[in-house]
C-alpha positions as CSV (number, residue, x, y, z in Angstrom):
1,X,11.5,-30.7,-1.4
2,X,7.8,-30.9,0.3
3,X,6.3,-27.6,1.5
4,X,6.9,-29.1,5.4
5,X,10.6,-29.4,4.4
6,X,11.1,-26.1,2.6
7,X,9.2,-24.1,6.1
8,X,11.8,-26.1,8.4
9,X,14.9,-25.0,6.7
10,X,14.1,-21.8,5.5
11,X,15.4,-20.4,8.4
12,X,16.3,-17.2,7.0
13,X,15.7,-15.5,3.2
14,X,19.3,-16.3,2.7
15,X,18.2,-20.1,3.2
16,X,14.9,-19.7,1.3
17,X,17.0,-18.7,-1.5
18,X,19.5,-21.5,-0.8
19,X,16.3,-23.9,-1.4
20,X,14.8,-22.2,-4.6
21,X,18.2,-22.6,-6.2
22,X,18.3,-26.0,-5.2
23,X,14.7,-26.6,-6.6
24,X,15.5,-24.3,-9.8
25,X,18.4,-26.4,-10.7
26,X,16.7,-29.9,-10.3
27,X,14.4,-28.3,-12.8
28,X,16.9,-27.4,-15.2
29,X,17.0,-23.9,-14.7
30,X,20.1,-22.5,-15.3
31,X,22.1,-19.3,-13.1
32,X,23.0,-16.0,-14.4
33,X,25.0,-13.2,-12.9
34,X,24.2,-9.6,-12.8
35,X,27.9,-9.1,-13.9
36,X,27.9,-10.7,-16.7
37,X,26.0,-10.5,-20.2
38,X,23.2,-12.5,-20.2
39,X,22.5,-14.8,-23.5
40,X,19.0,-15.5,-23.2
41,X,17.6,-18.8,-25.3
42,X,13.9,-18.9,-26.8
43,X,12.3,-21.4,-24.1
44,X,15.3,-21.0,-21.7
45,X,15.2,-21.3,-17.9
46,X,16.9,-19.1,-15.9
47,X,17.3,-17.5,-12.4
48,X,19.5,-14.8,-10.9
49,X,20.3,-13.9,-7.2
50,X,21.0,-10.6,-5.8
51,X,22.8,-9.8,-2.1
52,X,22.1,-13.7,-1.7
53,X,18.2,-13.2,-0.1
54,X,16.8,-12.4,-3.5
55,X,15.8,-14.6,-6.3
56,X,14.2,-14.1,-9.6
57,X,13.6,-17.1,-11.7
58,X,11.8,-16.9,-15.5
59,X,11.0,-18.7,-18.3
60,X,12.2,-16.9,-21.4
61,X,10.0,-15.9,-24.3
62,X,9.3,-13.1,-26.2
63,X,6.5,-10.9,-25.7
64,X,4.6,-9.7,-22.5
65,X,5.5,-10.6,-18.7
66,X,3.7,-12.8,-16.6
67,X,5.2,-12.5,-12.8
68,X,4.6,-13.7,-9.4
69,X,6.1,-11.5,-6.4
70,X,6.5,-12.8,-3.2
71,X,8.9,-12.4,0.1
72,X,11.9,-14.3,1.3
73,X,11.7,-12.4,4.9
74,X,9.6,-12.8,8.0
75,X,10.0,-11.0,11.4
76,X,12.7,-12.3,13.7
77,X,15.3,-10.9,15.6
78,X,18.6,-9.7,14.0
79,X,21.9,-10.2,16.1
80,X,23.8,-6.4,16.5
81,X,27.8,-6.8,15.6
82,X,29.6,-7.4,18.8
83,X,26.6,-9.2,20.1
84,X,27.8,-11.1,22.7
85,X,26.8,-9.4,25.7
86,X,28.2,-11.1,29.5
87,X,28.5,-10.5,32.9
88,X,29.8,-13.2,35.7
89,X,26.6,-15.2,35.5
90,X,25.5,-15.5,31.7
91,X,25.9,-14.5,28.3
92,X,23.4,-13.0,26.2
93,X,22.6,-12.2,22.4
94,X,22.4,-8.2,21.9
95,X,19.5,-8.3,19.2
96,X,16.9,-6.1,17.7
97,X,13.4,-6.5,16.0
98,X,13.5,-6.8,12.5
99,X,10.2,-6.4,11.2
100,X,6.7,-6.5,13.0
101,X,6.9,-9.6,15.0
102,X,3.8,-10.8,17.6
103,X,6.9,-10.9,20.0
104,X,5.5,-12.6,23.2
105,X,5.1,-15.7,21.3
106,X,9.2,-15.6,20.3
107,X,9.4,-15.9,24.3
108,X,10.1,-19.7,25.9
109,X,10.2,-21.3,22.3
110,X,13.3,-22.8,20.7
111,X,15.2,-20.4,18.7
112,X,18.0,-21.0,16.6
113,X,20.8,-18.5,15.1
114,X,20.6,-19.0,11.3
115,X,21.7,-15.9,8.3
116,X,24.9,-15.4,6.4
117,X,28.9,-15.1,7.4
118,X,31.0,-12.8,5.3
119,X,34.6,-14.3,4.9
120,X,37.9,-14.9,3.8
121,X,38.5,-17.5,1.1
122,X,41.9,-16.9,0.1
123,X,42.5,-13.6,-1.3
124,X,38.8,-13.0,-1.7
125,X,35.6,-12.2,0.3
126,X,32.7,-14.9,0.3
127,X,29.7,-15.4,1.6
128,X,28.0,-18.6,3.1
129,X,24.5,-19.3,4.8
130,X,25.0,-20.8,8.1
131,X,22.7,-22.5,10.6
132,X,24.0,-23.0,14.5
133,X,23.9,-26.6,15.8
134,X,22.6,-25.2,19.0
135,X,19.4,-23.8,19.7
136,X,18.9,-20.9,22.2
137,X,15.8,-19.2,24.1
138,X,14.2,-15.7,24.8
139,X,13.0,-16.3,28.9
140,X,9.6,-15.0,30.2
141,X,10.1,-13.4,34.1
142,X,8.2,-15.7,35.9
143,X,4.4,-14.8,36.5
144,X,5.4,-14.3,40.2
145,X,7.5,-11.4,40.2
146,X,5.4,-9.5,36.9
147,X,1.4,-10.3,38.0
148,X,0.4,-8.1,35.1
149,X,1.8,-10.1,32.4
150,X,-1.4,-11.8,31.7
151,X,-3.2,-8.0,31.2
152,X,-0.1,-6.6,29.8
153,X,2.9,-7.9,27.8
154,X,5.2,-4.8,26.7
155,X,8.4,-6.2,26.1
156,X,11.2,-3.9,26.0
157,X,13.3,-5.9,23.0
158,X,16.9,-4.1,24.2
159,X,17.0,-5.5,27.5
160,X,14.7,-8.6,26.8
161,X,17.4,-10.6,24.9
162,X,18.2,-14.6,24.3
163,X,20.5,-16.8,26.7
164,X,23.3,-17.6,25.0
165,X,25.8,-19.6,27.3
166,X,25.5,-20.0,31.6
167,X,28.8,-18.4,31.6
168,X,30.9,-15.6,30.5
169,X,31.9,-15.9,26.8
170,X,35.2,-15.0,26.1
171,X,34.8,-13.9,22.7
172,X,32.2,-12.3,20.2
173,X,29.7,-15.3,18.3
174,X,31.3,-14.9,15.3
175,X,34.7,-14.8,16.7
176,X,36.5,-17.1,14.1
177,X,39.6,-15.1,12.6
178,X,38.3,-15.6,9.0
179,X,34.7,-13.9,9.5
180,X,34.7,-10.4,8.7
181,X,30.9,-9.4,9.3
182,X,27.9,-11.4,9.4
183,X,24.0,-11.1,9.1
184,X,22.8,-13.5,11.9
185,X,19.3,-14.1,13.3
186,X,17.8,-15.2,16.2
187,X,14.5,-17.1,14.5
188,X,12.1,-19.8,15.3
189,X,13.0,-23.3,15.5
190,X,9.6,-24.8,15.3
191,X,9.1,-28.1,13.5
192,X,6.0,-27.7,11.2
193,X,2.9,-29.7,11.9
194,X,-0.4,-30.8,11.0
195,X,-3.5,-29.9,13.3
196,X,-7.1,-30.4,13.6
197,X,-9.0,-33.4,13.6
198,X,-8.4,-34.3,9.8
199,X,-4.9,-32.7,9.5
200,X,-6.6,-29.6,8.1
201,X,-4.2,-27.3,9.5
202,X,-0.4,-26.2,9.1
203,X,1.2,-24.8,11.7
204,X,4.5,-23.5,11.2
205,X,7.3,-20.4,11.6
206,X,7.5,-18.0,8.5
207,X,4.4,-19.1,6.3
208,X,4.6,-15.5,5.5
209,X,5.5,-15.4,3.0
210,X,7.8,-18.9,2.1
211,X,4.4,-20.4,1.3
212,X,3.9,-17.9,-1.5
213,X,7.7,-18.5,-2.1
214,X,7.2,-22.0,-2.2
215,X,4.0,-22.1,-4.6
216,X,5.2,-20.0,-7.2
217,X,8.4,-21.9,-7.9
218,X,6.6,-24.8,-7.9
219,X,4.2,-23.2,-10.6
220,X,7.0,-21.8,-12.3
221,X,8.7,-25.0,-12.5
222,X,5.6,-26.5,-13.7
223,X,5.1,-24.2,-16.7
224,X,6.3,-25.3,-19.9
225,X,4.4,-24.4,-22.6
226,X,3.3,-20.5,-22.1
227,X,3.3,-17.5,-24.0
228,X,5.9,-14.7,-23.0
229,X,8.3,-14.8,-20.2
230,X,6.7,-16.3,-16.8
231,X,8.7,-14.9,-13.7
232,X,9.0,-15.5,-9.8
233,X,10.2,-12.7,-7.9
234,X,10.8,-13.4,-4.4
235,X,12.7,-10.3,-2.5
236,X,14.1,-9.5,0.5
237,X,13.3,-7.1,3.1
238,X,9.2,-6.8,2.8
239,X,9.2,-6.6,6.5
240,X,11.3,-3.7,6.8
241,X,10.0,-1.9,4.4
242,X,11.7,-3.4,0.8
243,X,14.0,-0.3,0.4
244,X,17.3,-2.4,0.3
245,X,19.6,-3.7,-2.4
246,X,17.4,-6.7,-3.1
247,X,14.1,-5.4,-2.1
248,X,10.7,-4.5,-4.4
249,X,12.2,-1.1,-3.6
250,X,15.3,-1.8,-5.2
251,X,16.0,-2.2,-8.8
252,X,16.5,-5.9,-9.2
253,X,13.0,-6.3,-10.9
254,X,13.0,-3.3,-13.4
255,X,16.8,-4.6,-14.2
256,X,15.9,-7.9,-15.0
257,X,12.7,-7.4,-16.9
258,X,14.9,-4.8,-18.9
259,X,17.6,-7.1,-19.9
260,X,15.0,-10.0,-20.9
261,X,13.3,-7.1,-23.1
262,X,16.9,-6.6,-24.7
263,X,18.1,-4.4,-27.3
264,X,14.2,-2.8,-28.1
265,X,13.3,0.9,-28.5
266,X,11.7,2.3,-25.5
267,X,8.4,2.2,-27.1
268,X,8.7,-1.3,-27.7
269,X,9.5,-2.1,-24.0
270,X,6.3,-0.1,-22.7
271,X,3.9,-2.0,-24.9
272,X,5.4,-5.1,-23.6
273,X,4.7,-3.7,-20.0
274,X,1.4,-2.2,-20.8
275,X,0.4,-6.1,-22.0
276,X,2.0,-7.7,-18.7
277,X,0.6,-8.7,-15.2
278,X,1.9,-9.1,-12.1
279,X,0.6,-10.9,-8.9
280,X,1.7,-9.4,-5.6
281,X,1.6,-12.9,-3.5
282,X,1.0,-12.6,0.0
283,X,-1.5,-13.8,3.1
284,X,-4.5,-12.1,4.2
285,X,-5.8,-12.4,7.6
286,X,-8.6,-15.1,8.3
287,X,-11.6,-14.7,10.2
288,X,-10.1,-15.6,13.6
289,X,-12.8,-18.0,15.5
290,X,-12.6,-16.1,18.7
291,X,-12.4,-12.7,17.5
292,X,-14.6,-12.3,14.8
293,X,-15.4,-8.7,15.2
294,X,-12.2,-7.7,14.1
295,X,-13.1,-8.7,10.1
296,X,-15.3,-6.6,7.8
297,X,-18.7,-7.4,7.7
298,X,-18.9,-8.4,4.0
299,X,-15.5,-9.1,3.0
300,X,-13.9,-11.5,5.5
301,X,-11.2,-14.3,4.2
302,X,-12.1,-17.9,5.9
303,X,-9.1,-20.3,6.2
304,X,-9.9,-23.5,3.8
305,X,-12.1,-21.7,2.0
306,X,-9.6,-20.8,-1.3
307,X,-7.4,-18.1,-2.7
308,X,-7.9,-14.4,-1.4
309,X,-7.9,-11.7,-3.5
310,X,-7.2,-8.9,-1.6
311,X,-8.2,-4.9,-1.6
312,X,-7.7,-1.5,-0.3
313,X,-9.1,2.0,-0.9
314,X,-5.8,3.6,0.3
315,X,-3.5,1.1,-2.4
316,X,-1.9,-0.8,0.6
317,X,-2.9,-3.3,-2.0
318,X,-2.5,-3.2,-5.8
319,X,-5.9,-5.0,-6.8
320,X,-8.5,-2.8,-8.8
321,X,-11.6,-3.7,-11.0
322,X,-9.8,-4.7,-13.8
323,X,-6.9,-6.6,-12.1
324,X,-9.5,-8.1,-10.1
325,X,-11.7,-9.0,-13.0
326,X,-8.5,-10.9,-14.8
327,X,-8.0,-12.8,-11.3
328,X,-11.4,-13.8,-11.1
329,X,-11.7,-15.2,-14.5
330,X,-8.4,-17.0,-14.8
331,X,-9.6,-18.2,-11.4
332,X,-13.2,-19.4,-12.4
333,X,-11.6,-21.0,-15.5
334,X,-9.5,-23.3,-13.2
335,X,-12.0,-23.7,-10.9
336,X,-10.2,-22.8,-7.6
337,X,-12.0,-21.8,-5.0
338,X,-11.7,-17.5,-4.3
339,X,-12.4,-15.3,-1.7
340,X,-12.2,-11.6,-1.0
341,X,-10.3,-9.7,1.6
342,X,-10.6,-6.0,3.0
343,X,-9.9,-4.9,6.7
344,X,-12.1,-3.0,8.7
345,X,-12.3,0.4,7.7
346,X,-11.1,1.4,11.1
347,X,-8.5,-0.7,11.2
348,X,-4.9,0.0,10.2
349,X,-4.0,-2.2,7.0
350,X,-0.6,-3.7,6.6
351,X,0.7,-3.9,2.8
352,X,2.5,-5.9,0.6
353,X,5.5,-5.2,-1.9
354,X,3.3,-5.3,-5.0
355,X,2.6,-1.5,-4.5
356,X,6.4,-1.0,-4.1
357,X,7.1,-3.3,-6.9
358,X,4.8,-1.3,-9.4
359,X,6.4,1.9,-8.2
360,X,9.6,0.7,-9.7
361,X,8.0,-0.6,-13.2
362,X,4.4,-0.4,-14.1
363,X,2.6,-3.1,-14.7
364,X,-0.9,-3.6,-13.9
365,X,-1.4,-5.7,-10.4
366,X,-3.3,-7.5,-8.6
367,X,-3.0,-9.0,-4.8
368,X,-3.5,-12.5,-3.7
369,X,-2.7,-14.7,-1.1
370,X,-4.2,-17.2,1.4
371,X,-6.0,-16.7,4.6
372,X,-3.9,-17.2,7.8
373,X,-3.9,-16.7,11.6
374,X,-1.2,-15.2,13.9
375,X,0.3,-13.8,11.3
376,X,4.3,-12.3,12.3
377,X,3.6,-14.8,15.0
378,X,6.4,-17.5,15.6
379,X,4.0,-20.3,14.6
380,X,1.6,-19.2,12.2
381,X,-1.6,-21.3,10.9
382,X,-3.6,-21.8,7.5
383,X,-5.0,-24.6,5.7
384,X,-3.3,-27.3,3.6
385,X,-6.3,-27.1,1.2
386,X,-5.5,-23.2,0.4
387,X,-1.9,-23.9,-0.5
388,X,-3.1,-26.9,-2.8
389,X,-5.6,-24.2,-4.3
390,X,-2.8,-21.2,-4.6
391,X,-0.6,-23.5,-6.1
392,X,-3.0,-24.3,-8.5
393,X,-4.2,-20.9,-9.4
394,X,-0.6,-19.6,-10.2
395,X,-0.5,-22.3,-12.6
396,X,-3.7,-21.5,-14.4
397,X,-1.8,-17.7,-14.4
398,X,1.5,-18.9,-15.8
399,X,-0.4,-20.6,-18.5
400,X,-2.8,-18.1,-19.3
401,X,-2.5,-15.9,-22.3
402,X,-3.4,-12.2,-21.0
403,X,-3.8,-9.3,-23.2
404,X,-5.3,-5.6,-22.0
405,X,-6.5,-3.6,-25.2
406,X,-10.1,-2.2,-25.4
407,X,-10.9,-4.8,-22.4
408,X,-9.9,-7.8,-20.9
409,X,-8.6,-11.1,-23.5
410,X,-7.7,-14.0,-21.5
411,X,-7.1,-17.7,-23.3
């Protein structure tokens, strides 16, 4: 599966995990269940899924961990229960914002209903990923009816709702008799496309952070002769704070690392963690050619100039001098172009799942990503060359033998 297909079909975190599972199984990774005992073989490749929307995959070897953490979710509109809101003329979808979307970009654009449903299956209850065969739209108010729309656009997200049908709907959106509940979303349904004179730009929904999910999985699949356990943690809920069952604020990563470490003493486990390294993988804001004043004067990321190392004095990103130096050594040895990113000091920083993950299990970490425009828009833009550079960087990271002793040793 190429990245265009991955972005197109990963409508929600549930679909992203479905696609990840397909990639991993094709590469020979075996499924594990949290409800069962794990019997891991040296050199074996495995994955586990939690909550249908988070997946952790790894190649098992005794020794330290090299981890790449990314997130499977993106801003969109989540359907409430009893979502069909009807009057004598129309039926709309009663939605609420999921994450901090750039909401004006969701108007007048094709959206699709996607997510998971929970349904009866005989005497059991099961889940499945679904996507509607039809599209919906969130219509703008005409400029003639709102003359200030081009100077002040502030939608009320309770009253501005997607259109479902031209008539009163007799039942709810999930009215099938065997459906008990749902996690459904109205998500952008734009086809990913290349733009620019030479096709150098990739524009697509959900680049943040499915570009990280895809490249990290590709790098893990390609890695076959490393040392220690190499692991991808693709976690849900980053856009809403990560404090969920499958998010970085839950114990999924910590629990998996503990089961991989096995029946060892606490001191042995701590030594293992002390020699481990985590890449928190999420995208960064590119210099915007129309708004260069929004960037830091000396640490501005630019699309097409390689992997971004992100820093922040307030700890929004996990990078410090030691972890940054380790990342630089790996990138330079692999010949991967790189750059640094800091926000302007008078602007609020975004955050990633890295700081939350290291709060669950203390492992030295660095924040990496690629530069992109229009973050949290219905369609975001990045440079195709940077996606290739990021995959090469992650391959080099998984292949590196990193040791933190009196300094940093990388071989």
